[in-house]
C-alpha positions as CSV (number, residue, x, y, z in Angstrom):
1,X,-19.7,89.6,-57.2
2,X,-18.5,91.4,-60.5
3,X,-21.0,91.4,-63.4
4,X,-19.8,88.8,-65.9
5,X,-19.5,89.9,-69.5
6,X,-21.3,87.8,-72.1
7,X,-19.1,85.0,-73.4
8,X,-18.1,85.4,-77.1
9,X,-18.8,81.7,-77.7
10,X,-21.7,79.6,-76.4
11,X,-19.2,77.1,-75.2
12,X,-16.4,76.7,-72.6
13,X,-14.0,73.8,-72.7
14,X,-13.5,71.2,-70.0
15,X,-10.0,72.6,-69.4
16,X,-11.5,76.0,-68.8
17,X,-14.1,74.7,-66.4
18,X,-11.5,72.5,-64.5
19,X,-9.5,75.7,-63.9
20,X,-12.6,77.6,-62.6
21,X,-14.3,75.0,-60.4
22,X,-13.4,77.0,-57.3
23,X,-14.1,80.4,-58.8
24,X,-17.0,81.9,-56.8
25,X,-18.3,83.8,-59.8
26,X,-18.8,80.5,-61.7
27,X,-21.6,78.1,-61.0
28,X,-22.1,74.7,-62.7
29,X,-25.5,73.4,-63.6
30,X,-26.4,69.8,-64.6
31,X,-29.3,70.2,-67.0
32,X,-29.7,66.6,-68.0
33,X,-33.0,65.4,-69.4
34,X,-33.6,62.3,-71.5
35,X,-36.3,61.1,-73.8
36,X,-38.6,58.7,-72.0
37,X,-37.8,55.9,-74.5
38,X,-34.2,55.9,-73.2
39,X,-35.3,54.8,-69.7
40,X,-32.7,57.1,-68.0
41,X,-33.3,58.9,-64.8
42,X,-31.4,62.2,-64.9
43,X,-31.7,62.9,-61.1
44,X,-30.5,59.4,-60.3
45,X,-27.5,59.8,-62.7
46,X,-26.7,63.2,-61.1
47,X,-26.7,61.6,-57.7
48,X,-24.5,58.8,-58.9
49,X,-21.8,61.1,-60.5
50,X,-21.7,64.8,-61.3
51,X,-19.1,67.6,-61.7
52,X,-18.0,68.9,-58.3
53,X,-20.2,71.7,-57.2
54,X,-22.8,71.3,-59.9
55,X,-26.4,71.8,-59.0
56,X,-29.3,69.9,-60.7
57,X,-31.7,71.9,-62.8
58,X,-34.9,69.8,-63.1
59,X,-36.4,70.6,-66.5
60,X,-39.7,69.0,-65.7
61,X,-40.0,70.5,-62.2
62,X,-38.9,74.0,-62.9
63,X,-41.8,74.5,-65.4
64,X,-45.3,75.9,-65.8
65,X,-47.6,72.9,-64.9
66,X,-50.8,74.9,-65.4
67,X,-50.9,74.3,-69.2
68,X,-50.8,70.5,-69.3
69,X,-48.0,70.7,-71.7
70,X,-44.5,69.2,-71.0
71,X,-41.7,71.3,-69.4
72,X,-43.1,74.7,-70.5
73,X,-41.2,77.8,-69.6
74,X,-41.9,78.6,-65.9
75,X,-43.4,81.8,-64.7
76,X,-41.1,84.6,-63.8
77,X,-41.8,84.1,-60.1
78,X,-41.4,80.3,-60.2
79,X,-38.0,80.6,-62.0
80,X,-36.8,83.3,-59.7
81,X,-37.6,81.2,-56.6
82,X,-36.2,77.9,-58.0
83,X,-32.9,79.1,-59.2
84,X,-32.3,81.5,-56.3
85,X,-32.8,78.5,-54.0
86,X,-30.1,76.6,-56.0
87,X,-27.7,79.4,-55.2
88,X,-27.7,80.8,-58.7
89,X,-27.8,84.6,-59.3
90,X,-28.0,86.6,-62.5
91,X,-24.5,87.8,-61.7
92,X,-22.9,84.3,-61.9
93,X,-21.2,82.9,-65.0
94,X,-23.4,79.8,-65.4
95,X,-22.0,76.7,-67.1
96,X,-24.5,74.1,-68.2
97,X,-23.9,70.5,-69.2
98,X,-25.9,67.4,-69.7
99,X,-25.2,63.6,-69.7
100,X,-25.7,63.2,-73.4
101,X,-23.1,65.7,-74.4
102,X,-25.4,68.1,-76.2
103,X,-29.1,67.5,-75.9
104,X,-31.0,69.2,-73.0
105,X,-28.3,71.6,-71.9
106,X,-29.1,74.1,-74.8
107,X,-32.7,74.3,-73.6
108,X,-31.5,75.0,-70.0
109,X,-29.1,77.7,-71.3
110,X,-31.9,79.2,-73.4
111,X,-34.2,79.3,-70.3
112,X,-31.6,81.1,-68.2
113,X,-30.9,83.6,-71.0
114,X,-34.6,84.2,-71.6
115,X,-34.9,85.2,-67.9
116,X,-32.0,87.6,-68.2
117,X,-28.8,85.7,-67.2
118,X,-25.9,87.7,-68.5
119,X,-23.4,84.9,-69.0
120,X,-24.4,81.4,-69.7
121,X,-22.1,78.9,-71.4
122,X,-22.4,75.2,-72.4
123,X,-19.7,72.7,-71.5
124,X,-18.2,71.6,-74.8
125,X,-18.6,67.8,-75.0
126,X,-20.7,67.8,-71.8
127,X,-20.4,65.2,-69.1
128,X,-19.2,62.4,-71.6
129,X,-16.1,64.6,-72.5
130,X,-15.5,65.4,-68.8
131,X,-15.6,61.6,-68.0
132,X,-13.4,60.7,-71.0
133,X,-10.7,63.0,-69.6
134,X,-10.9,61.4,-66.2
135,X,-11.7,64.6,-64.5
136,X,-13.2,64.6,-61.0
137,X,-16.7,63.5,-60.2
138,X,-18.6,63.4,-57.0
139,X,-21.7,61.5,-55.9
140,X,-24.8,62.6,-53.9
141,X,-26.2,66.1,-53.7
142,X,-23.7,69.0,-53.8
143,X,-23.1,70.8,-50.5
144,X,-25.9,73.3,-50.0
145,X,-25.1,76.7,-51.5
146,X,-26.3,79.9,-49.9
147,X,-29.5,81.1,-51.4
148,X,-28.9,83.8,-54.1
149,X,-30.9,86.5,-55.7
150,X,-31.7,86.0,-59.4
151,X,-33.3,89.2,-60.7
152,X,-35.3,87.6,-63.5
153,X,-36.6,89.7,-66.4
154,X,-38.4,87.8,-69.2
155,X,-37.2,88.5,-72.8
156,X,-40.5,88.1,-74.7
157,X,-38.5,88.2,-78.0
158,X,-37.0,84.8,-77.2
159,X,-40.4,83.0,-77.1
160,X,-42.8,82.4,-80.0
161,X,-46.4,81.9,-79.3
162,X,-48.9,79.9,-81.3
163,X,-50.1,83.2,-82.8
164,X,-46.6,84.1,-83.8
165,X,-46.1,80.7,-85.5
166,X,-49.4,80.9,-87.4
167,X,-48.6,84.4,-88.6
168,X,-45.2,83.3,-89.8
169,X,-46.6,80.4,-91.7
170,X,-49.2,82.7,-93.2
171,X,-47.2,85.7,-94.2
172,X,-43.6,84.3,-94.4
173,X,-42.4,86.8,-91.8
174,X,-40.2,84.0,-90.3
175,X,-39.0,80.5,-91.4
176,X,-40.5,77.9,-89.1
177,X,-37.9,75.1,-88.6
178,X,-39.0,71.8,-87.1
179,X,-36.2,69.9,-85.2
180,X,-38.0,66.6,-85.0
181,X,-36.6,63.5,-86.8
182,X,-37.6,63.3,-90.4
183,X,-39.8,60.3,-90.0
184,X,-41.9,62.1,-87.5
185,X,-42.1,65.3,-89.6
186,X,-43.2,63.2,-92.6
187,X,-45.7,61.1,-90.4
188,X,-43.9,57.9,-91.3
189,X,-44.1,57.0,-87.6
190,X,-46.4,57.8,-84.7
191,X,-45.6,60.6,-82.3
192,X,-44.2,59.3,-79.0
193,X,-46.7,61.2,-76.9
194,X,-50.2,59.7,-77.0
195,X,-53.0,61.7,-78.5
196,X,-50.9,63.7,-80.9
197,X,-51.5,63.7,-84.7
198,X,-48.6,62.8,-87.0
199,X,-47.2,65.2,-89.5
200,X,-46.0,68.8,-89.6
201,X,-47.2,72.4,-89.9
202,X,-47.9,73.4,-93.5
203,X,-45.0,75.6,-94.7
204,X,-42.5,74.5,-92.1
205,X,-39.1,73.1,-92.9
206,X,-37.4,70.1,-91.3
207,X,-33.9,70.2,-89.8
208,X,-33.6,67.2,-87.4
209,X,-31.6,68.1,-84.3
210,X,-29.5,64.9,-84.6
211,X,-28.0,66.1,-87.8
212,X,-26.7,69.1,-86.0
213,X,-24.8,67.1,-83.3
214,X,-22.1,64.5,-83.6
215,X,-20.5,62.8,-80.6
216,X,-22.0,65.3,-78.2
217,X,-20.8,68.4,-80.1
218,X,-22.1,70.7,-82.7
219,X,-21.2,69.9,-86.2
220,X,-18.4,72.0,-87.9
221,X,-19.4,75.4,-89.2
222,X,-19.1,74.1,-92.7
223,X,-21.5,71.2,-92.1
224,X,-23.9,73.5,-90.3
225,X,-23.9,75.9,-93.2
226,X,-24.6,73.1,-95.6
227,X,-27.6,72.0,-93.4
228,X,-28.9,75.6,-93.2
229,X,-28.6,75.9,-97.0
230,X,-30.5,72.6,-97.5
231,X,-33.2,73.8,-95.1
232,X,-33.5,77.2,-96.8
233,X,-32.3,79.3,-93.8
234,X,-31.1,82.7,-94.9
235,X,-28.7,84.7,-92.6
236,X,-31.1,87.7,-92.5
237,X,-34.3,85.8,-92.2
238,X,-35.9,85.4,-88.8
239,X,-36.4,81.8,-87.6
240,X,-38.9,80.2,-85.2
241,X,-37.6,76.8,-84.0
242,X,-40.0,74.1,-83.0
243,X,-39.8,70.4,-82.1
244,X,-41.8,67.9,-80.1
245,X,-41.9,69.8,-76.8
246,X,-39.7,72.8,-77.1
247,X,-36.5,71.1,-76.0
248,X,-34.5,70.1,-79.1
249,X,-35.6,73.3,-80.8
250,X,-33.0,74.9,-78.6
251,X,-30.3,73.0,-80.5
252,X,-31.5,74.6,-83.7
253,X,-31.3,78.0,-82.1
254,X,-27.9,77.2,-80.7
255,X,-26.6,76.1,-84.1
256,X,-27.9,79.3,-85.7
257,X,-26.3,81.4,-82.9
258,X,-23.0,79.6,-83.4
259,X,-23.1,80.4,-87.1
260,X,-23.7,84.1,-86.4
261,X,-27.4,84.1,-87.1
262,X,-29.5,86.3,-84.9
263,X,-33.2,86.2,-84.1
264,X,-34.1,82.5,-83.6
265,X,-37.1,82.2,-81.3
266,X,-38.5,79.0,-79.8
267,X,-42.1,77.9,-80.0
268,X,-42.2,76.6,-76.5
269,X,-45.4,74.5,-76.8
270,X,-44.2,73.1,-80.1
271,X,-45.9,69.9,-81.5
272,X,-47.2,69.0,-78.0
273,X,-49.7,71.8,-78.6
274,X,-50.0,71.9,-82.4
275,X,-50.4,68.2,-82.8
276,X,-53.1,68.0,-80.1
277,X,-55.4,70.6,-81.6
278,X,-57.8,69.5,-84.3
279,X,-58.4,73.1,-85.4
280,X,-54.7,73.4,-86.6
281,X,-53.7,72.1,-90.1
282,X,-51.3,69.2,-90.4
283,X,-49.5,67.9,-93.5
284,X,-47.9,64.5,-94.0
285,X,-45.1,63.6,-96.4
286,X,-42.4,66.0,-97.4
């Protein structure tokens, strides 16, 4: 299999994917995950209807369960075994989509890239766009694919630890951008996960992920730039993205990447860790 070159854009169109469904160098991944409040079952929805040939990447299962935190980045060995069993190699051009259009797929793409995948794209418009165009869907599990070899290599620069976040807040070495909704950032509502304090990290900025996405797609470059300006993001300033559990932070990182910004890391544990620890400071309000 030829080594794919890195795509120049984070996205491929539905037309492009339709033309490449039978391409052995391309593999499609359903990376759907939904907030518990939506009462949607991503695996059941995959079994009911998915893009032909797509395999299901279970965000909660392919994760490090030793921390007690939700869908944490898996270990190198766990990731290698799980995706190789799905028939995915680091030589494939991986195309990820989700059932919301653009919600969990960026996190899955970030995970693959963090473990060394050379070409990972998002399906523009996701499954809703594919369905709207009446493109083919299949039910049940996809036909078993031959096991592949994914030679995973962790990129430590992609992940921010608690120590990294505390240092950035203390010395300003990076801007910490929180992707949670504004009412959660300001502590106007309780956190959806029990046992977490409400509020935000002192010195962090709020850029709600739902402002970055409209109808399952990223906002236009002009709107994104306005949002970055409002948040205080500078093109040359490193960014650490955080959220409730490390998932929607990937949307912030994606938006920055799409705008040509380099260096966004994700605080994987996010508020699930910070909000649970009484020894870490929390502010309310703006």
